[in-house]
C-alpha positions as CSV (number, residue, x, y, z in Angstrom):
1,M,16.7,42.3,-21.4
2,P,13.4,40.6,-22.7
3,E,12.0,37.5,-21.8
4,T,13.5,34.2,-22.8
5,A,10.5,32.1,-24.8
6,T,9.9,28.5,-23.8
7,V,7.8,25.9,-24.6
8,S,6.2,23.0,-22.0
9,V,4.8,20.1,-22.8
10,V,4.0,16.9,-20.8
11,G,5.6,13.5,-22.3
12,T,4.7,9.9,-21.5
13,G,6.2,6.9,-22.1
14,I,4.3,3.8,-21.5
15,V,5.7,0.5,-21.1
16,D,3.8,-3.4,-21.3
17,I,4.5,-6.1,-19.0
18,E,3.2,-9.1,-18.0
19,P,1.9,-9.8,-14.3
20,D,3.3,-12.5,-13.1
21,T,2.7,-12.8,-9.6
22,L,-0.9,-13.0,-8.2
23,V,-2.5,-11.7,-4.6
24,I,-5.5,-13.1,-3.9
25,R,-7.7,-12.1,-0.4
26,F,-9.9,-15.3,0.9
27,G,-12.0,-15.1,3.7
28,S,-13.7,-17.5,6.5
29,E,-17.4,-16.5,7.7
30,A,-19.4,-18.2,9.9
31,R,-22.9,-17.6,11.7
32,A,-24.1,-19.2,14.7
33,A,-26.9,-18.8,18.0
34,S,-23.4,-18.1,20.0
35,V,-20.7,-16.0,19.6
36,R,-18.3,-19.6,20.7
37,D,-20.1,-21.4,17.8
38,A,-19.4,-18.8,15.4
39,L,-16.0,-18.4,16.4
40,A,-15.5,-22.4,16.2
41,R,-17.2,-22.1,12.8
42,C,-15.3,-19.4,11.5
43,S,-11.8,-20.9,12.7
44,S,-12.4,-24.8,11.4
45,A,-13.2,-23.2,7.8
46,M,-9.9,-20.9,7.8
47,T,-8.1,-23.8,9.2
48,A,-8.7,-26.0,6.4
49,M,-8.3,-23.4,3.9
50,V,-4.8,-22.7,5.3
51,D,-3.9,-26.4,4.8
52,A,-4.9,-25.9,1.7
53,V,-2.5,-23.3,1.0
54,R,0.2,-25.2,2.4
55,A,-0.3,-28.0,0.8
56,A,-0.8,-26.3,-3.1
57,G,3.3,-25.5,-1.4
58,V,3.0,-21.9,-0.8
59,A,5.8,-20.5,1.6
60,D,4.7,-19.8,4.9
61,S,6.4,-16.2,4.3
62,D,3.6,-15.7,1.3
63,R,0.4,-16.5,3.5
64,Q,-1.4,-14.4,6.3
65,T,-4.2,-14.1,8.5
66,G,-6.3,-11.2,9.6
67,P,-7.6,-10.3,12.6
68,V,-11.3,-12.3,13.5
69,S,-13.9,-9.7,13.9
70,V,-17.7,-11.0,15.4
71,E,-20.8,-9.3,15.4
72,T,-24.3,-9.8,15.5
73,A,-25.8,-10.9,12.2
74,W,-27.9,-9.0,10.1
75,R,-31.1,-10.3,8.0
76,P,-32.5,-7.4,5.0
77,D,-35.3,-6.7,7.5
78,G,-33.1,-6.4,10.7
79,P,-30.5,-7.8,13.3
80,S,-31.0,-11.5,14.0
81,N,-30.7,-13.6,17.2
82,E,-27.5,-15.2,15.5
83,F,-23.7,-13.7,15.4
84,S,-21.3,-13.4,12.1
85,A,-17.9,-14.5,12.8
86,N,-14.9,-13.6,9.9
87,Q,-11.3,-13.8,9.6
88,S,-9.4,-13.2,6.4
89,L,-6.4,-14.2,5.0
90,T,-4.4,-13.4,2.6
91,V,-2.0,-15.1,-0.8
92,R,0.8,-13.9,-1.8
93,G,3.2,-14.6,-4.6
94,T,0.9,-16.9,-6.2
95,T,1.6,-17.3,-10.2
96,V,-0.7,-17.2,-13.1
97,E,-0.4,-21.1,-13.8
98,Q,-1.2,-22.0,-9.7
99,A,-4.3,-19.5,-9.5
100,G,-6.9,-21.1,-10.6
101,E,-6.3,-24.5,-8.8
102,L,-5.5,-22.8,-5.5
103,I,-8.5,-21.0,-5.7
104,T,-10.8,-24.2,-6.0
105,A,-8.6,-26.2,-3.8
106,V,-8.7,-23.5,-1.3
107,T,-12.3,-22.4,-1.4
108,L,-13.4,-26.4,-1.5
109,A,-11.2,-26.9,1.5
110,G,-13.5,-23.9,3.4
111,G,-16.8,-25.3,2.5
112,D,-19.7,-23.0,2.9
113,G,-17.6,-20.6,4.8
114,A,-14.8,-20.0,2.4
115,R,-15.5,-16.5,0.7
116,V,-13.1,-14.8,-2.3
117,H,-12.8,-11.2,-1.6
118,G,-10.7,-10.2,-4.4
119,T,-7.5,-10.6,-6.6
120,S,-4.9,-8.3,-8.1
121,W,-2.3,-9.2,-10.4
122,H,1.0,-8.0,-9.8
123,A,4.4,-7.9,-12.1
124,S,7.9,-8.3,-10.2
125,R,9.9,-6.4,-12.9
126,V,8.3,-2.6,-12.5
127,D,11.1,-1.4,-11.3
128,E,13.2,-2.7,-14.0
129,M,11.0,-1.4,-16.2
130,L,10.7,2.1,-15.1
131,P,14.3,3.4,-16.7
132,V,12.3,2.3,-20.1
133,A,9.3,4.1,-19.2
134,R,11.0,7.1,-18.5
135,E,13.1,7.0,-21.6
136,A,9.9,7.1,-23.7
137,A,8.6,9.9,-22.2
138,V,11.3,12.3,-22.3
139,A,11.4,11.4,-26.0
140,D,7.9,11.9,-26.1
141,A,7.9,15.1,-24.7
142,R,10.9,16.2,-27.0
143,D,9.1,15.1,-30.1
144,K,6.1,17.5,-28.8
145,A,8.1,20.0,-28.1
146,A,9.8,20.3,-31.3
147,R,6.9,20.3,-33.0
148,Y,5.1,23.4,-31.9
149,A,8.8,25.0,-32.0
150,A,9.0,24.1,-35.6
151,L,5.4,25.4,-35.6
152,L,6.5,28.9,-34.7
153,G,9.4,28.8,-36.4
154,R,11.7,28.3,-33.8
155,G,14.3,25.9,-32.7
156,L,14.7,24.0,-29.7
157,G,17.1,25.6,-27.2
158,A,18.4,24.3,-23.4
159,V,16.3,22.4,-21.2
160,V,15.4,24.7,-18.1
161,R,13.1,22.0,-16.4
162,I,11.7,18.5,-16.1
163,E,9.6,17.4,-13.6
164,E,8.2,13.9,-13.3
165,G,4.6,13.0,-12.5
166,G,3.9,12.0,-9.0
167,N,2.0,8.1,-10.0
168,A,4.9,6.8,-12.1
169,G,4.2,3.1,-11.6
170,A,2.2,0.1,-13.0
171,R,-1.6,0.1,-13.6
172,R,-3.9,-2.6,-14.8
173,A,-4.6,-2.0,-18.4
174,G,-7.3,-4.6,-20.5
175,A,-7.7,-6.4,-16.9
176,R,-10.5,-9.6,-16.7
177,S,-12.2,-10.3,-14.0
178,A,-12.7,-14.3,-12.6
179,G,-15.8,-15.7,-11.2
180,V,-15.0,-18.2,-8.5
181,A,-16.8,-21.5,-9.9
182,L,-16.8,-24.2,-6.7
183,E,-18.3,-27.0,-9.1
184,S,-14.9,-26.5,-11.3
185,A,-11.6,-28.6,-10.8
186,S,-10.0,-25.5,-12.2
187,L,-10.6,-21.7,-12.9
188,S,-9.0,-19.7,-15.8
189,M,-7.5,-16.7,-15.0
190,E,-6.4,-14.0,-17.1
191,P,-4.2,-11.7,-16.0
192,G,-4.1,-9.3,-18.8
193,R,-1.8,-6.9,-18.8
194,N,0.2,-4.2,-16.8
195,E,1.2,-1.1,-18.2
196,V,4.4,0.8,-16.4
197,R,3.4,4.5,-17.3
198,V,5.5,7.5,-16.7
199,S,5.1,11.0,-16.9
200,V,7.0,13.7,-17.3
201,E,6.8,17.9,-18.0
202,M,9.4,19.1,-18.9
203,T,10.0,22.9,-20.6
204,W,12.6,24.0,-23.4
205,E,14.4,27.6,-24.3
206,L,12.6,28.4,-27.2
207,L,16.1,29.5,-30.3
208,P,15.1,32.5,-32.4
């Protein structure tokens, strides 16, 4: 019995979604001649930064301080006689509207010891939009398969295989980074957009 002819294609479904949540990664850093002084300065900056986050109305569950580290401070020509203390602070759930004012307030509160290690935008409706992206991916695959079948003078039969790619989910698209200007009263944050992307590999039988 001859083997059934098939056609296999990969379909992609993309749905644009607006980011509505920002995660900000702050830090405090201090250098001093002794470990005790470095830790005290680092702790003082972090306390002021946490107070600023709390004053901005961020819930306790949306902020988290990380472990403290102490190491020998380095200069361009090698180790110095000072110590450097560092601690991180992650703030979650910040809205786009709050972001600029919060970053400015926290960095000003922490003074010279304040750091902004980075920001990342997230969309809360990813799970809601995944089914829409899956439908688009299947439609894209069906359209491609039908075109190949038509080129061969054949028709599409039953689907014999379907497999979703392993990286379905949201990813950044058209993002812009935001710099920190401590002299400014607020910062302009541009979230860009996220894509909810799904890829699916499908195989159809080819009809005579």
